[in-house]
VOTI-414369 format. One line per 4 residues: number of its first residue (from 1); their letters; for each residue y, x, z negated of C-alpha. Coordinates in steps of 0.2 Angstrom, whole numbers, plus 5000, padded with zeros to 4 digits. Example, Ala and Ser with C-alpha at 12.3 -4.5 7.8 and 13.67 -1.06 7.14 Angstrom:
1) AS) 4978,5062,4961  4995,5068,4964
This chain:
1) MIKP) 5006,4953,4960  5004,4973,4959  4983,4971,4956  4981,4959,4969
5) LSFL) 4991,4966,4983  4982,4982,4979  4965,4974,4980  4970,4966,4995
9) LIFI) 4976,4982,5002  4960,4992,4999  4949,4977,5005  4958,4976,5024
13) LAVV) 4956,4995,5024  4937,4995,5018  4934,4983,5033  4943,4994,5044
17) NFII) 4935,5010,5040  4918,4998,5039  4920,4993,5057  4923,5014,5065
21) ILIP) 4908,5018,5053  4900,5006,5066  4908,5013,5080  4893,5024,5084
25) LFLV) 4881,5009,5084  4891,4999,5094  4892,5012,5108  4874,5013,5109
29) MAPF) 4872,4993,5111  4888,4995,5123  4873,4993,5139  4867,4977,5132
33) FFFA) 4885,4969,5131  4887,4974,5149  4873,4960,5155  4882,4949,5145
37) AHLT) 4886,4931,5153  4901,4924,5144  4906,4936,5128  4918,4922,5121
41) IKMG) 4931,4925,5106  4921,4914,5097  4907,4925,5097  4920,4942,5092
45) LNIL) 4929,4930,5079  4909,4927,5071  4905,4945,5074  4920,4950,5064
49) YMLV) 4918,4938,5049  4902,4945,5048  4906,4964,5045  4921,4956,5032
53) AVTS) 4905,4946,5025  4893,4961,5024  4909,4973,5017  4914,4962,5004
57) AIML) 4897,4958,4998  4892,4978,4997  4909,4980,4989  4906,4968,4976
61) FYLF) 4890,4971,4971  4893,4991,4969  4910,4985,4959  4901,4974,4947
65) ADMI) 4886,4988,4947  4900,5002,4943  4905,4989,4929  4890,4987,4919
69) FGFT) 4881,5003,4921  4898,5015,4922  4895,5027,4936  4913,5030,4939
73) VRTA) 4915,5033,4917  4902,5047,4920  4909,5054,4935  4927,5055,4930
77) NRGA) 4920,5064,4914  4911,5078,4921  4913,5092,4911  4922,5084,4897
81) KPYE) 4915,5080,4879  4919,5071,4866  4932,5076,4857  4920,5077,4839
85) KMKD) 4912,5093,4847  4930,5102,4855  4940,5099,4839  4935,5117,4832
89) LIDQ) 4940,5124,4849  4951,5139,4851  4957,5143,4866  4952,5163,4870
93) GGVL) 4970,5165,4880  4977,5160,4863  4988,5148,4870  4981,5134,4861
97) RGHH) 4985,5139,4842  4973,5133,4830  4962,5119,4831  4966,5101,4838
101) GDLG) 4956,5091,4823  4972,5082,4818  4970,5074,4838  4958,5063,4827
105) SVFR) 4969,5055,4816  4982,5051,4829  4970,5044,4843  4962,5030,4828
109) EVQQ) 4980,5025,4826  4982,5022,4844  4964,5015,4843  4970,5004,4829
113) KFGK) 4988,5000,4835  4980,4990,4853  4964,4987,4844  4951,4995,4855
117) HHVK) 4941,5004,4842  4927,5006,4853  4936,5018,4867  4932,5035,4865
121) LYIS) 4941,5052,4866  4938,5065,4878  4943,5081,4882  4943,5092,4898
125) PSEE) 4943,5112,4898  4954,5109,4914  4969,5118,4914  4978,5106,4925
129) VNAF) 4989,5095,4914  4982,5077,4915  4977,5065,4904  4970,5047,4912
133) AVGS) 4959,5033,4906  4944,5025,4915  4933,5010,4909  4920,4999,4911
137) LRKK) 4912,4984,4905  4902,4995,4893  4911,5010,4891  4930,5016,4889
141) TITV) 4936,5032,4889  4952,5041,4886  4952,5059,4895  4965,5072,4890
145) TLGL) 4962,5092,4896  4967,5107,4887  4979,5111,4902  4990,5096,4893
149) INTI) 4987,5102,4875  4991,5121,4878  5007,5114,4887  5013,5102,4873
153) KSNV) 5009,5114,4860  5018,5129,4871  5034,5116,4869  5035,5113,4851
157) TKED) 5042,5122,4836  5033,5109,4823  5017,5101,4822  5024,5084,4819
161) QYLD) 5032,5087,4837  5014,5090,4845  5008,5075,4836  5023,5063,4842
165) AMRG) 5019,5068,4860  5002,5065,4859  5006,5049,4851  5015,5043,4866
169) ILGH) 5002,5051,4879  4989,5044,4871  4997,5025,4868  5001,5026,4887
173) EMSH) 4982,5028,4892  4978,5015,4881  4988,5004,4888  4979,5008,4905
177) LVNA) 4964,5003,4898  4971,4986,4890  4977,4982,4905  4960,4984,4915
181) DYLP) 4972,4996,4926  4956,5006,4934  4951,4991,4943  4961,4995,4958
185) GLLM) 4952,5013,4958  4935,5006,4956  4937,4996,4970  4942,5012,4980
189) LTCE) 4926,5022,4973  4917,5005,4978  4922,5005,4996  4917,5023,4998
193) SANH) 4900,5021,4991  4897,5004,5002  4905,5014,5016  4892,5029,5014
197) LVAN) 4876,5020,5013  4880,5010,5030  4885,5027,5037  4867,5034,5031
201) IIRF) 4859,5019,5036  4868,5024,5055  4863,5041,5055  4842,5036,5048
205) LFII) 4843,5023,5064  4851,5037,5077  4837,5049,5072  4824,5036,5075
209) VANC) 4831,5033,5092  4833,5050,5096  4816,5055,5091  4810,5040,5102
213) LRII) 4817,5046,5117  4810,5065,5113  4794,5058,5118  4800,5054,5136
217) PLLG) 4792,5065,5148  4803,5079,5155  4820,5070,5149  4815,5068,5131
221) KSLY) 4823,5084,5124  4838,5083,5135  4840,5065,5126  4838,5070,5110
225) RIVM) 4852,5083,5112  4863,5070,5119  4861,5055,5105  4863,5068,5092
229) YGYN) 4878,5080,5099  4886,5062,5101  4882,5054,5083  4887,5072,5077
233) IMSF) 4904,5070,5087  4907,5053,5081  4905,5058,5065  4917,5070,5064
237) LIHM) 4929,5058,5071  4925,5046,5059  4928,5059,5046  4944,5065,5051
241) FFKL) 4949,5045,5052  4944,5043,5035  4952,5059,5030  4969,5060,5038
245) IFMP) 4974,5043,5040  4964,5031,5030  4966,5040,5013  4985,5046,5016
249) IYTF) 4987,5027,5018  4977,5019,5004  4987,5035,4993  5002,5031,5000
253) MQRF) 5004,5013,4995  4993,5014,4980  5006,5026,4974  5021,5015,4979
257) LSRS) 5012,5001,4971  5008,5007,4954  5027,5011,4950  5029,4996,4938
261) IEYR) 5012,5000,4931  5018,5015,4923  5032,5009,4916  5025,4995,4909
265) CDRE) 5012,5010,4900  5026,5019,4896  5035,5002,4888  5018,4996,4877
269) SGYA) 5017,5015,4870  5036,5014,4864  5030,4996,4858  5017,5005,4846
273) FGGR) 5027,5021,4842  5043,5021,4847  5050,5025,4865  5058,5040,4857
277) RIAY) 5038,5049,4857  5032,5043,4876  5051,5052,4880  5049,5065,4873
281) ALAM) 5031,5070,4881  5037,5065,4897  5052,5077,4894  5040,5090,4891
285) IGKK) 5025,5087,4906  5038,5080,4917  5044,5098,4924  5028,5103,4929
289) SYIN) 5027,5090,4943  5040,5085,4956  5039,5067,4956  5046,5058,4972
293) IFST) 5040,5042,4982  5026,5051,4988  5020,5052,4969  5007,5040,4958
297) HPST) 5025,5040,4946  5041,5035,4944  5052,5049,4942  5052,5060,4925
301) QSRV) 5071,5056,4924  5069,5037,4925  5053,5033,4912  5062,5046,4900
305) KKAE) 5077,5034,4901  5069,5019,4900  5057,5021,4886  5070,5029,4877
309) SVNI) 5078,5012,4873  5061,5005,4867  5059,5000,4849  5042,4999,4840
313) KGGE) 5035,4979,4837  5024,4976,4825  5007,4970,4827  4994,4972,4839
317) ITPS) 5000,4980,4856  4990,4965,4867  4988,4963,4888  5002,4951,4893
321) IFST) 4997,4932,4900  5004,4940,4917  4994,4956,4916  4976,4945,4913
325) LSNL) 4981,4933,4926  4983,4947,4939  4966,4954,4934  4958,4939,4937
329) CALG) 4968,4934,4955  4965,4954,4960  4946,4951,4957  4945,4931,4964
333) LVIA) 4956,4936,4977  4940,4951,4986  4927,4937,4978  4937,4922,4988
337) ICGF) 4939,4933,5004  4920,4937,5003  4912,4918,5000  4925,4913,5015
341) SWQT) 4919,4925,5026  4900,4922,5022  4904,4902,5023  4913,4905,5041
345) FNYK) 4902,4920,5046  4889,4906,5056  4871,4916,5058  4862,4903,5068
349) ELRS) 4876,4902,5080  4876,4920,5082  4858,4923,5082  4859,4908,5099
353) DYEY) 4875,4916,5106  4865,4933,5105  4849,4925,5114  4857,4916,5127
357) QIIL) 4871,4927,5131  4864,4943,5128  4846,4944,5129  4842,4934,5141
361) PIMD) 4855,4938,5156  4846,4957,5153  4828,4950,5155  4835,4938,5170
365) QIDA) 4842,4956,5176  4826,4965,5174  4816,4952,5184  4828,4952,5198
369) WQIE) 4827,4971,5198  4806,4971,5197  4810,4959,5211  4819,4970,5221
373) IDNL) 4804,4984,5217  4792,4974,5221  4802,4968,5239  4803,4988,5242
377) IYQF) 4784,4992,5237  4779,4977,5249  4790,4984,5264  4783,5003,5263
381) KNR) 4766,4996,5261  4768,4985,5278  4778,5000,5288
């Protein structure tokens, strides 16, 4: 149930963030709602369903486009190069002793054990101690940083120890790919892309409105400045909400939910090459970070203890039925929400409410003002 919960969390936060992004538009439309005759709860719910429907549709579009074209894979591997182009690299600082061409044979072992021969290995020149896996329908990659390689090599005395540690790490990352653990991350990125698109559209509309106001004699320039300054202030507040509230909540919940996934990846790496190897790697790199409830992974000590007891299993390591069902359930959840919101959202009814509860009252008010103005002009002329 971890991935469905992650998807649901991301979706809820996306809808909230989407609504907040629309605040400047709501403020511009506020005067029109002031004249509304009867704003009903039903109309408010209809608007909410419309927002959910639009948000989910944009997110799904971005998600499937990313899965097909692999935008995230290219972005995540920016600066990294395929292993074949990096195998003869020698670190100028002397930390990386010799070459790591032997990593290729280790990676081929991992590919064979998990039955994923199309996965590519990338090496990042970053000094950060990190390894990650990301994928799409067309391309899946595992990226290891030179910082991680240097750290492991500086903590071993024999080449076999280095290779054992890398088997454990690459097996862990391959488990992420086999079980499609990158899906929640892709959904989060599509959420950001969708909100960015909507924010740009709103900004474009504000620029058009501001420039239309600019042509008004005398007050035009002042109105232009007021509208643009107001929009810039709202944009800043929205950005701060996303940075200080939205992302911390998502990060905390995602890290909390991802713990069981990390244990599973350690376990499956142990099934492939023995728990001793992944435990050995964790023991070497775990001291590079302090891991607690606010971290993505469970405590290193706990992971090492669990990994050590895992024995090698024969045959190919494949995702469990539960993991496959969890992925299908997670994707189905977003699709179901999208379908339900589009089904529930009644465009004709919303348009009718908009015309009869907002536009007509505004027109009636304008007619009333016109009558009063005509009366004042008539009285002034007959004095």
